[in-house]
N, CA, C and O atoms as CSV, one atom per row, in Angstrom:
chain,resi,resn,atom,element,x,y,z
A,1,MET,N,N,0.830,-1.251,-0.014
A,1,MET,CA,C,-0.052,0.030,0.075
A,1,MET,C,C,0.864,1.240,-0.039
A,1,MET,O,O,1.860,1.300,0.682
A,2,ASN,N,N,0.590,2.170,-0.871
A,2,ASN,CA,C,1.376,3.322,-0.960
A,2,ASN,C,C,1.062,4.358,0.042
A,2,ASN,O,O,-0.114,4.560,0.346
A,3,LYS,N,N,2.100,5.082,0.621
A,3,LYS,CA,C,1.981,6.013,1.627
A,3,LYS,C,C,2.109,7.418,0.991
A,3,LYS,O,O,3.059,7.708,0.264
A,4,ILE,N,N,1.095,8.290,1.299
A,4,ILE,CA,C,1.204,9.722,0.758
A,4,ILE,C,C,1.068,10.663,1.948
A,4,ILE,O,O,0.253,10.538,2.862
A,5,LEU,N,N,1.950,11.592,1.814
A,5,LEU,CA,C,2.013,12.675,2.806
A,5,LEU,C,C,1.442,13.948,2.141
A,5,LEU,O,O,1.904,14.282,1.050
A,6,ILE,N,N,0.505,14.655,2.702
A,6,ILE,CA,C,-0.104,15.882,2.147
A,6,ILE,C,C,0.415,16.992,3.147
A,6,ILE,O,O,0.120,17.003,4.342
A,7,ILE,N,N,1.199,17.898,2.541
A,7,ILE,CA,C,1.621,19.106,3.243
A,7,ILE,C,C,0.849,20.262,2.688
A,7,ILE,O,O,1.105,20.721,1.575
A,8,GLU,N,N,-0.106,20.738,3.470
A,8,GLU,CA,C,-1.167,21.641,3.045
A,8,GLU,C,C,-1.708,22.410,4.277
A,8,GLU,O,O,-2.147,21.830,5.270
A,9,ASP,N,N,-1.646,23.731,4.145
A,9,ASP,CA,C,-2.133,24.587,5.424
A,9,ASP,C,C,-3.671,24.808,5.375
A,9,ASP,O,O,-4.220,25.247,6.385
A,10,ASP,N,N,-4.356,24.548,4.331
A,10,ASP,CA,C,-5.835,24.765,4.247
A,10,ASP,C,C,-6.388,23.434,4.783
A,10,ASP,O,O,-6.187,22.354,4.226
A,11,ASP,N,N,-7.133,23.607,5.959
A,11,ASP,CA,C,-7.677,22.407,6.569
A,11,ASP,C,C,-8.712,21.827,5.775
A,11,ASP,O,O,-8.753,20.608,5.612
A,12,PHE,N,N,-9.621,22.660,5.227
A,12,PHE,CA,C,-10.635,21.991,4.403
A,12,PHE,C,C,-10.134,21.185,3.133
A,12,PHE,O,O,-10.482,20.024,2.919
A,13,LEU,N,N,-9.375,21.832,2.400
A,13,LEU,CA,C,-8.726,21.110,1.238
A,13,LEU,C,C,-7.979,19.852,1.682
A,13,LEU,O,O,-8.163,18.782,1.100
A,14,ARG,N,N,-7.120,19.979,2.732
A,14,ARG,CA,C,-6.364,18.920,3.416
A,14,ARG,C,C,-7.267,17.707,3.699
A,14,ARG,O,O,-6.983,16.561,3.352
A,15,SER,N,N,-8.468,18.092,4.413
A,15,SER,CA,C,-9.379,16.908,4.773
A,15,SER,C,C,-10.134,16.295,3.577
A,15,SER,O,O,-10.469,15.111,3.529
A,16,LEU,N,N,-10.362,17.170,2.659
A,16,LEU,CA,C,-11.027,16.619,1.385
A,16,LEU,C,C,-10.052,15.560,0.691
A,16,LEU,O,O,-10.394,14.407,0.429
A,17,ALA,N,N,-8.840,16.082,0.440
A,17,ALA,CA,C,-7.824,15.192,-0.122
A,17,ALA,C,C,-7.524,13.903,0.629
A,17,ALA,O,O,-7.266,12.867,0.017
A,18,VAL,N,N,-7.562,13.973,2.024
A,18,VAL,CA,C,-7.269,12.822,2.749
A,18,VAL,C,C,-8.413,11.801,2.503
A,18,VAL,O,O,-8.205,10.633,2.174
A,19,THR,N,N,-9.577,12.321,2.684
A,19,THR,CA,C,-10.829,11.408,2.425
A,19,THR,C,C,-10.723,10.791,1.134
A,19,THR,O,O,-10.829,9.568,1.041
A,20,LYS,N,N,-10.510,11.561,0.062
A,20,LYS,CA,C,-10.467,11.020,-1.237
A,20,LYS,C,C,-9.350,10.001,-1.418
A,20,LYS,O,O,-9.617,8.912,-1.926
A,21,LEU,N,N,-8.143,10.290,-1.038
A,21,LEU,CA,C,-7.059,9.365,-1.182
A,21,LEU,C,C,-7.185,8.080,-0.416
A,21,LEU,O,O,-6.799,7.008,-0.881
A,22,GLU,N,N,-7.774,8.221,0.855
A,22,GLU,CA,C,-8.036,7.018,1.653
A,22,GLU,C,C,-9.060,6.090,1.008
A,22,GLU,O,O,-8.975,4.865,1.094
A,23,LYS,N,N,-10.080,6.764,0.324
A,23,LYS,CA,C,-11.130,5.891,-0.441
A,23,LYS,C,C,-10.509,5.192,-1.506
A,23,LYS,O,O,-10.969,4.111,-1.873
A,24,GLU,N,N,-9.398,5.753,-2.102
A,24,GLU,CA,C,-8.640,5.218,-3.244
A,24,GLU,C,C,-7.714,4.026,-2.748
A,24,GLU,O,O,-7.130,3.305,-3.557
A,25,GLY,N,N,-7.624,3.876,-1.510
A,25,GLY,CA,C,-6.719,2.810,-0.862
A,25,GLY,C,C,-5.390,3.216,-0.505
A,25,GLY,O,O,-4.582,2.347,-0.178
A,26,PHE,N,N,-5.032,4.531,-0.526
A,26,PHE,CA,C,-3.782,4.966,0.054
A,26,PHE,C,C,-3.758,5.186,1.500
A,26,PHE,O,O,-4.781,5.517,2.100
A,27,THR,N,N,-2.575,5.009,2.117
A,27,THR,CA,C,-2.272,5.407,3.545
A,27,THR,C,C,-1.788,6.805,3.429
A,27,THR,O,O,-0.799,7.144,2.778
A,28,VAL,N,N,-2.642,7.669,4.180
A,28,VAL,CA,C,-2.448,9.127,4.108
A,28,VAL,C,C,-2.020,9.634,5.460
A,28,VAL,O,O,-2.679,9.332,6.454
A,29,SER,N,N,-0.953,10.387,5.542
A,29,SER,CA,C,-0.628,11.244,6.644
A,29,SER,C,C,-0.624,12.825,6.152
A,29,SER,O,O,-0.649,13.117,4.957
A,30,MET,N,N,-0.594,13.704,7.093
A,30,MET,CA,C,-0.642,15.049,6.721
A,30,MET,C,C,0.019,15.988,7.675
A,30,MET,O,O,0.141,15.676,8.860
A,31,ALA,N,N,0.496,17.243,7.158
A,31,ALA,CA,C,1.027,18.185,7.977
A,31,ALA,C,C,0.520,19.542,7.454
A,31,ALA,O,O,0.179,19.729,6.286
A,32,ALA,N,N,0.503,20.423,8.376
A,32,ALA,CA,C,-0.197,21.782,8.071
A,32,ALA,C,C,0.870,22.889,7.812
A,32,ALA,O,O,0.517,24.002,7.423
A,33,ASP,N,N,2.233,22.563,8.040
A,33,ASP,CA,C,3.222,23.627,7.714
A,33,ASP,C,C,4.395,22.852,7.235
A,33,ASP,O,O,4.465,21.632,7.384
A,34,GLY,N,N,5.413,23.639,6.600
A,34,GLY,CA,C,6.593,23.021,6.037
A,34,GLY,C,C,7.472,22.278,7.120
A,34,GLY,O,O,7.941,21.162,6.894
A,35,GLN,N,N,7.657,22.902,8.218
A,35,GLN,CA,C,8.520,22.226,9.254
A,35,GLN,C,C,7.930,20.949,9.666
A,35,GLN,O,O,8.617,19.929,9.605
A,36,SER,N,N,6.654,20.912,10.100
A,36,SER,CA,C,6.183,19.570,10.464
A,36,SER,C,C,6.050,18.648,9.306
A,36,SER,O,O,6.065,17.430,9.484
A,37,GLY,N,N,5.917,19.187,8.107
A,37,GLY,CA,C,5.915,18.299,6.966
A,37,GLY,C,C,7.344,17.663,6.813
A,37,GLY,O,O,7.367,16.484,6.461
A,38,LEU,N,N,8.382,18.219,7.005
A,38,LEU,CA,C,9.667,17.624,7.000
A,38,LEU,C,C,9.798,16.624,8.037
A,38,LEU,O,O,10.270,15.529,7.731
A,39,ALA,N,N,9.420,16.877,9.295
A,39,ALA,CA,C,9.350,15.978,10.358
A,39,ALA,C,C,8.643,14.636,10.036
A,39,ALA,O,O,9.092,13.553,10.412
A,40,ALA,N,N,7.420,14.795,9.260
A,40,ALA,CA,C,6.468,13.682,8.916
A,40,ALA,C,C,7.241,12.888,7.899
A,40,ALA,O,O,7.237,11.658,7.949
A,41,ILE,N,N,7.941,13.588,6.924
A,41,ILE,CA,C,8.753,12.757,5.918
A,41,ILE,C,C,9.682,11.912,6.562
A,41,ILE,O,O,9.688,10.720,6.254
A,42,THR,N,N,10.502,12.363,7.448
A,42,THR,CA,C,11.437,11.477,8.191
A,42,THR,C,C,10.847,10.361,8.933
A,42,THR,O,O,11.354,9.240,8.925
A,43,ALA,N,N,9.712,10.676,9.614
A,43,ALA,CA,C,8.984,9.759,10.399
A,43,ALA,C,C,8.306,8.616,9.659
A,43,ALA,O,O,8.296,7.484,10.143
A,44,ASN,N,N,7.717,8.913,8.448
A,44,ASN,CA,C,6.848,8.082,7.775
A,44,ASN,C,C,7.507,7.600,6.400
A,44,ASN,O,O,7.043,6.588,5.874
A,45,MET,N,N,8.466,8.214,5.852
A,45,MET,CA,C,9.065,7.862,4.528
A,45,MET,C,C,7.935,7.525,3.516
A,45,MET,O,O,7.777,6.380,3.093
A,46,PRO,N,N,7.152,8.581,3.145
A,46,PRO,CA,C,6.090,8.285,2.151
A,46,PRO,C,C,6.632,8.076,0.775
A,46,PRO,O,O,7.760,8.435,0.438
A,47,ASP,N,N,5.763,7.470,-0.012
A,47,ASP,CA,C,6.134,7.103,-1.410
A,47,ASP,C,C,5.919,8.294,-2.239
A,47,ASP,O,O,6.560,8.377,-3.286
A,48,LEU,N,N,5.081,9.250,-1.902
A,48,LEU,CA,C,4.796,10.362,-2.568
A,48,LEU,C,C,4.283,11.576,-1.629
A,48,LEU,O,O,3.629,11.365,-0.607
A,49,ILE,N,N,4.605,12.724,-2.027
A,49,ILE,CA,C,4.355,13.975,-1.342
A,49,ILE,C,C,3.456,14.871,-2.026
A,49,ILE,O,O,3.807,15.165,-3.168
A,50,ILE,N,N,2.449,15.345,-1.631
A,50,ILE,CA,C,1.659,16.390,-2.183
A,50,ILE,C,C,1.970,17.649,-1.351
A,50,ILE,O,O,1.780,17.739,-0.138
A,51,LEU,N,N,2.491,18.652,-2.182
A,51,LEU,CA,C,3.088,19.734,-1.480
A,51,LEU,C,C,2.693,21.149,-1.829
A,51,LEU,O,O,3.005,21.630,-2.918
A,52,ASP,N,N,2.015,21.820,-0.924
A,52,ASP,CA,C,1.585,23.197,-1.234
A,52,ASP,C,C,2.972,24.102,-1.131
A,52,ASP,O,O,3.954,23.761,-0.472
A,53,LEU,N,N,2.873,25.218,-1.843
A,53,LEU,CA,C,4.164,26.158,-1.632
A,53,LEU,C,C,3.978,27.197,-0.694
A,53,LEU,O,O,4.919,27.594,-0.006
A,54,MET,N,N,2.732,27.713,-0.602
A,54,MET,CA,C,2.452,28.795,0.423
A,54,MET,C,C,2.154,28.210,1.746
A,54,MET,O,O,0.989,27.964,2.061
A,55,LEU,N,N,3.169,27.969,2.556
A,55,LEU,CA,C,2.915,27.331,3.856
A,55,LEU,C,C,3.605,28.154,4.979
A,55,LEU,O,O,4.606,28.850,4.808
A,56,PRO,N,N,2.936,27.982,6.156
A,56,PRO,CA,C,3.404,28.788,7.365
A,56,PRO,C,C,4.673,28.059,7.763
A,56,PRO,O,O,4.855,26.891,7.418
A,57,VAL,N,N,5.639,28.809,8.558
A,57,VAL,CA,C,6.811,28.339,9.063
A,57,VAL,C,C,8.012,28.170,8.143
A,57,VAL,O,O,9.108,28.705,8.316
A,58,MET,N,N,7.638,27.278,7.043
A,58,MET,CA,C,8.721,27.077,6.119
A,58,MET,C,C,8.012,26.889,4.783
A,58,MET,O,O,7.026,26.156,4.707
A,59,SER,N,N,8.525,27.572,3.677
A,59,SER,CA,C,7.809,27.509,2.414
A,59,SER,C,C,7.875,26.099,1.728
A,59,SER,O,O,8.713,25.279,2.104
A,60,GLY,N,N,7.089,25.853,0.836
A,60,GLY,CA,C,7.082,24.636,0.125
A,60,GLY,C,C,8.423,24.570,-0.826
A,60,GLY,O,O,8.952,23.484,-1.062
A,61,PHE,N,N,8.871,25.644,-1.288
A,61,PHE,CA,C,10.033,25.725,-1.960
A,61,PHE,C,C,11.205,25.107,-1.074
A,61,PHE,O,O,11.978,24.270,-1.541
A,62,ASP,N,N,11.281,25.555,0.182
A,62,ASP,CA,C,12.298,25.166,1.026
A,62,ASP,C,C,12.140,23.700,1.382
A,62,ASP,O,O,13.150,23.002,1.476
A,63,VAL,N,N,10.951,23.199,1.583
A,63,VAL,CA,C,10.726,21.800,1.827
A,63,VAL,C,C,11.211,21.008,0.684
A,63,VAL,O,O,11.952,20.046,0.883
A,64,LEU,N,N,10.831,21.360,-0.535
A,64,LEU,CA,C,11.216,20.655,-1.760
A,64,LEU,C,C,12.767,20.565,-1.804
A,64,LEU,O,O,13.360,19.518,-2.062
A,65,LYS,N,N,13.338,21.679,-1.548
A,65,LYS,CA,C,14.900,21.801,-1.639
A,65,LYS,C,C,15.500,20.828,-0.526
A,65,LYS,O,O,16.498,20.179,-0.838
A,66,SER,N,N,14.993,20.693,0.670
A,66,SER,CA,C,15.407,19.915,1.724
A,66,SER,C,C,15.200,18.481,1.260
A,66,SER,O,O,16.146,17.694,1.305
A,67,ILE,N,N,14.074,18.129,0.844
A,67,ILE,CA,C,13.737,16.681,0.387
A,67,ILE,C,C,14.830,16.158,-0.571
A,67,ILE,O,O,15.451,15.121,-0.340
A,68,LYS,N,N,15.039,16.960,-1.697
A,68,LYS,CA,C,15.882,16.635,-2.752
A,68,LYS,C,C,17.316,16.769,-2.416
A,68,LYS,O,O,18.134,16.265,-3.186
A,69,ALA,N,N,17.722,17.400,-1.337
A,69,ALA,CA,C,19.158,17.512,-0.981
A,69,ALA,C,C,19.614,16.268,0.008
A,69,ALA,O,O,20.794,16.147,0.337
A,70,GLN,N,N,18.722,15.474,0.396
A,70,GLN,CA,C,19.182,14.403,1.352
A,70,GLN,C,C,18.965,12.937,0.620
A,70,GLN,O,O,17.921,12.614,0.054
A,71,ASP,N,N,20.033,12.186,0.723
A,71,ASP,CA,C,20.063,10.793,0.068
A,71,ASP,C,C,18.759,10.021,0.461
A,71,ASP,O,O,18.123,9.384,-0.379
A,72,ALA,N,N,18.398,10.105,1.746
A,72,ALA,CA,C,17.306,9.208,2.150
A,72,ALA,C,C,15.876,9.624,1.630
A,72,ALA,O,O,14.934,8.831,1.608
A,73,THR,N,N,15.801,10.847,1.242
A,73,THR,CA,C,14.436,11.321,0.742
A,73,THR,C,C,14.460,11.816,-0.726
A,73,THR,O,O,13.421,12.154,-1.293
A,74,LYS,N,N,15.630,11.849,-1.306
A,74,LYS,CA,C,15.655,12.600,-2.721
A,74,LYS,C,C,14.814,11.833,-3.772
A,74,LYS,O,O,14.352,12.469,-4.720
A,75,ASP,N,N,14.584,10.470,-3.656
A,75,ASP,CA,C,13.783,9.748,-4.553
A,75,ASP,C,C,12.326,9.766,-4.364
A,75,ASP,O,O,11.571,9.306,-5.221
A,76,ILE,N,N,11.891,10.308,-3.211
A,76,ILE,CA,C,10.388,10.446,-2.964
A,76,ILE,C,C,9.741,11.209,-4.056
A,76,ILE,O,O,10.276,12.266,-4.389
A,77,LYS,N,N,8.645,10.814,-4.667
A,77,LYS,CA,C,8.101,11.569,-5.710
A,77,LYS,C,C,7.226,12.744,-4.976
A,77,LYS,O,O,6.581,12.601,-3.937
A,78,VAL,N,N,7.345,13.864,-5.708
A,78,VAL,CA,C,6.650,15.147,-5.194
A,78,VAL,C,C,5.720,15.588,-6.165
A,78,VAL,O,O,6.125,15.659,-7.326
A,79,ILE,N,N,4.480,15.916,-5.894
A,79,ILE,CA,C,3.596,16.594,-6.724
A,79,ILE,C,C,3.400,18.026,-5.988
A,79,ILE,O,O,2.937,18.084,-4.849
A,80,VAL,N,N,3.739,19.041,-6.632
A,80,VAL,CA,C,3.458,20.440,-6.161
A,80,VAL,C,C,2.027,20.747,-6.491
A,80,VAL,O,O,1.628,20.680,-7.653
A,81,PHE,N,N,1.248,21.082,-5.493
A,81,PHE,CA,C,-0.178,21.416,-5.707
A,81,PHE,C,C,-0.513,22.714,-5.048
A,81,PHE,O,O,-0.847,22.812,-3.867
A,82,SER,N,N,-0.397,23.748,-5.930
A,82,SER,CA,C,-0.357,25.141,-5.343
A,82,SER,C,C,-1.272,26.076,-6.240
A,82,SER,O,O,-1.614,25.757,-7.379
A,83,ASN,N,N,-1.627,27.234,-5.634
A,83,ASN,CA,C,-2.312,28.275,-6.492
A,83,ASN,C,C,-1.350,29.143,-7.132
A,83,ASN,O,O,-1.758,30.010,-7.905
A,84,LEU,N,N,-0.049,28.997,-6.879
A,84,LEU,CA,C,0.976,29.887,-7.697
A,84,LEU,C,C,0.994,29.210,-9.052
A,84,LEU,O,O,1.374,28.050,-9.213
A,85,GLY,N,N,0.529,30.065,-10.086
A,85,GLY,CA,C,0.535,29.485,-11.351
A,85,GLY,C,C,1.550,30.183,-12.424
A,85,GLY,O,O,1.479,29.983,-13.637
A,86,GLU,N,N,2.347,30.891,-11.894
A,86,GLU,CA,C,3.404,31.603,-12.766
A,86,GLU,C,C,4.359,30.543,-13.362
A,86,GLU,O,O,4.787,29.621,-12.669
A,87,ASP,N,N,4.667,30.691,-14.612
A,87,ASP,CA,C,5.614,29.771,-15.275
A,87,ASP,C,C,6.879,29.720,-14.594
A,87,ASP,O,O,7.545,28.685,-14.626
A,88,SER,N,N,7.288,30.790,-13.953
A,88,SER,CA,C,8.662,30.876,-13.308
A,88,SER,C,C,8.568,29.899,-11.978
A,88,SER,O,O,9.510,29.143,-11.740
A,89,ASP,N,N,7.581,29.929,-11.247
A,89,ASP,CA,C,7.267,29.052,-10.100
A,89,ASP,C,C,7.237,27.553,-10.542
A,89,ASP,O,O,7.797,26.668,-9.895
A,90,ILE,N,N,6.602,27.358,-11.591
A,90,ILE,CA,C,6.442,25.899,-12.088
A,90,ILE,C,C,7.817,25.437,-12.548
A,90,ILE,O,O,8.244,24.339,-12.192
A,91,LYS,N,N,8.481,26.207,-13.289
A,91,LYS,CA,C,9.899,25.882,-13.758
A,91,LYS,C,C,10.911,25.715,-12.654
A,91,LYS,O,O,11.749,24.814,-12.695
A,92,THR,N,N,10.832,26.593,-11.658
A,92,THR,CA,C,11.580,26.412,-10.441
A,92,THR,C,C,11.367,25.148,-9.779
A,92,THR,O,O,12.372,24.518,-9.449
A,93,CYS,N,N,10.166,24.647,-9.517
A,93,CYS,CA,C,9.836,23.552,-8.845
A,93,CYS,C,C,10.224,22.264,-9.635
A,93,CYS,O,O,10.683,21.299,-9.024
A,94,LEU,N,N,10.061,22.241,-10.872
A,94,LEU,CA,C,10.399,21.185,-11.675
A,94,LEU,C,C,11.918,21.085,-11.773
A,94,LEU,O,O,12.460,19.980,-11.744
A,95,ASP,N,N,12.597,22.180,-11.887
A,95,ASP,CA,C,14.021,22.141,-11.998
A,95,ASP,C,C,14.659,21.697,-10.614
A,95,ASP,O,O,15.782,21.193,-10.591
A,96,MET,N,N,13.942,21.891,-9.504
A,96,MET,CA,C,14.260,21.362,-8.255
A,96,MET,C,C,14.066,20.016,-7.926
A,96,MET,O,O,14.525,19.516,-6.899
A,97,GLY,N,N,13.352,19.362,-8.821
A,97,GLY,CA,C,13.149,17.971,-8.742
A,97,GLY,C,C,11.702,17.584,-8.495
A,97,GLY,O,O,11.483,16.392,-8.279
A,98,ALA,N,N,10.782,18.357,-8.497
A,98,ALA,CA,C,9.334,18.011,-8.362
A,98,ALA,C,C,8.919,17.170,-9.606
A,98,ALA,O,O,9.270,17.500,-10.738
A,99,ASN,N,N,8.120,16.014,-9.340
A,99,ASN,CA,C,7.615,15.256,-10.542
A,99,ASN,C,C,6.631,15.874,-11.373
A,99,ASN,O,O,6.534,15.629,-12.575
A,100,ASP,N,N,5.823,16.755,-10.685
A,100,ASP,CA,C,4.664,17.352,-11.348
A,100,ASP,C,C,4.298,18.590,-10.686
A,100,ASP,O,O,4.696,18.806,-9.541
A,101,TYR,N,N,3.549,19.448,-11.331
A,101,TYR,CA,C,3.121,20.724,-10.779
A,101,TYR,C,C,1.657,20.959,-11.172
A,101,TYR,O,O,1.407,21.161,-12.360
A,102,LEU,N,N,0.755,20.949,-10.340
A,102,LEU,CA,C,-0.556,21.244,-10.580
A,102,LEU,C,C,-1.091,22.533,-9.955
A,102,LEU,O,O,-0.858,22.766,-8.769
A,103,VAL,N,N,-1.800,23.377,-10.710
A,103,VAL,CA,C,-2.367,24.499,-10.230
A,103,VAL,C,C,-3.694,24.182,-9.653
A,103,VAL,O,O,-4.541,23.681,-10.393
A,104,LYS,N,N,-3.973,24.427,-8.375
A,104,LYS,CA,C,-5.166,24.007,-7.581
A,104,LYS,C,C,-6.380,24.320,-8.397
A,104,LYS,O,O,-7.257,23.479,-8.593
A,105,ALA,N,N,-6.422,25.522,-8.863
A,105,ALA,CA,C,-7.700,26.065,-9.609
A,105,ALA,C,C,-8.023,25.134,-10.781
A,105,ALA,O,O,-9.188,24.915,-11.112
A,106,ASN,N,N,-6.962,24.585,-11.405
A,106,ASN,CA,C,-7.283,23.846,-12.716
A,106,ASN,C,C,-7.358,22.390,-12.547
A,106,ASN,O,O,-7.444,21.667,-13.539
A,107,PHE,N,N,-7.333,21.931,-11.409
A,107,PHE,CA,C,-7.493,20.333,-11.206
A,107,PHE,C,C,-8.484,19.986,-10.207
A,107,PHE,O,O,-8.692,20.734,-9.252
A,108,THR,N,N,-9.123,18.867,-10.374
A,108,THR,CA,C,-10.004,18.370,-9.367
A,108,THR,C,C,-9.243,17.251,-8.619
A,108,THR,O,O,-8.174,16.816,-9.048
A,109,LEU,N,N,-9.823,16.802,-7.496
A,109,LEU,CA,C,-9.192,15.733,-6.804
A,109,LEU,C,C,-9.050,14.431,-7.557
A,109,LEU,O,O,-8.071,13.694,-7.437
A,110,ASP,N,N,-10.178,14.172,-8.410
A,110,ASP,CA,C,-10.023,13.018,-9.236
A,110,ASP,C,C,-8.780,13.007,-10.124
A,110,ASP,O,O,-8.050,12.022,-10.236
A,111,GLU,N,N,-8.596,14.135,-10.728
A,111,GLU,CA,C,-7.318,14.370,-11.587
A,111,GLU,C,C,-6.116,14.228,-10.764
A,111,GLU,O,O,-5.112,13.700,-11.242
A,112,LEU,N,N,-6.145,14.652,-9.593
A,112,LEU,CA,C,-4.967,14.545,-8.709
A,112,LEU,C,C,-4.664,13.132,-8.472
A,112,LEU,O,O,-3.519,12.701,-8.610
A,113,VAL,N,N,-5.735,12.334,-8.089
A,113,VAL,CA,C,-5.681,10.938,-7.908
A,113,VAL,C,C,-5.069,10.101,-9.125
A,113,VAL,O,O,-4.320,9.146,-8.918
A,114,GLU,N,N,-5.413,10.494,-10.337
A,114,GLU,CA,C,-4.894,9.989,-11.498
A,114,GLU,C,C,-3.457,10.281,-11.755
A,114,GLU,O,O,-2.725,9.453,-12.298
A,115,LYS,N,N,-3.050,11.455,-11.369
A,115,LYS,CA,C,-1.580,11.833,-11.442
A,115,LYS,C,C,-0.791,10.925,-10.446
A,115,LYS,O,O,0.213,10.304,-10.795
A,116,ILE,N,N,-1.275,10.890,-9.265
A,116,ILE,CA,C,-0.695,10.087,-8.214
A,116,ILE,C,C,-0.468,8.617,-8.734
A,116,ILE,O,O,0.662,8.130,-8.708
A,117,LYS,N,N,-1.505,7.948,-9.185
A,117,LYS,CA,C,-1.475,6.632,-9.638
A,117,LYS,C,C,-0.431,6.460,-10.742
A,117,LYS,O,O,0.352,5.510,-10.746
A,118,GLY,N,N,-0.448,7.433,-11.699
A,118,GLY,CA,C,0.541,7.479,-12.817
A,118,GLY,C,C,2.069,7.452,-12.282
A,118,GLY,O,O,2.937,6.744,-12.792
A,119,LEU,N,N,2.256,8.230,-11.298
A,119,LEU,CA,C,3.610,8.247,-10.688
A,119,LEU,C,C,4.033,7.123,-9.893
A,119,LEU,O,O,5.226,6.857,-9.748
A,120,LEU,N,N,3.011,6.387,-9.321
A,120,LEU,CA,C,3.293,5.415,-8.359
A,120,LEU,C,C,3.309,3.994,-9.096
A,120,LEU,O,O,3.557,2.972,-8.455
A,121,LYS,N,N,3.064,3.971,-10.322
A,121,LYS,CA,C,3.104,2.678,-11.126
A,121,LYS,C,C,4.386,1.967,-10.908
A,121,LYS,O,O,4.603,0.897,-11.476
């Protein structure tokens, strides 16, 4: 069973995503800020991380940088799921090692699940 970590500060969106992913058979953990997200990565070693960029305490950019800088975590798949839709933000994240970048306004949870399943094959 694949483990997914959601790092998202919006309580409503986070709970919707958890419910949807658990229904799809994933084991889901969550964090509401970047710092606790990094701690959760170390504790749970997820197969995939859904990462918001605009987070309290530590930004998603810094979380992504930290994940990709460590041997133990650099191969974890990361989908950035953010409202930041600028090409420069998308390029920065993909260049930093994110596997995909989805703009929240343009994607449904069903589409997010399909992306996750595609990455975890």
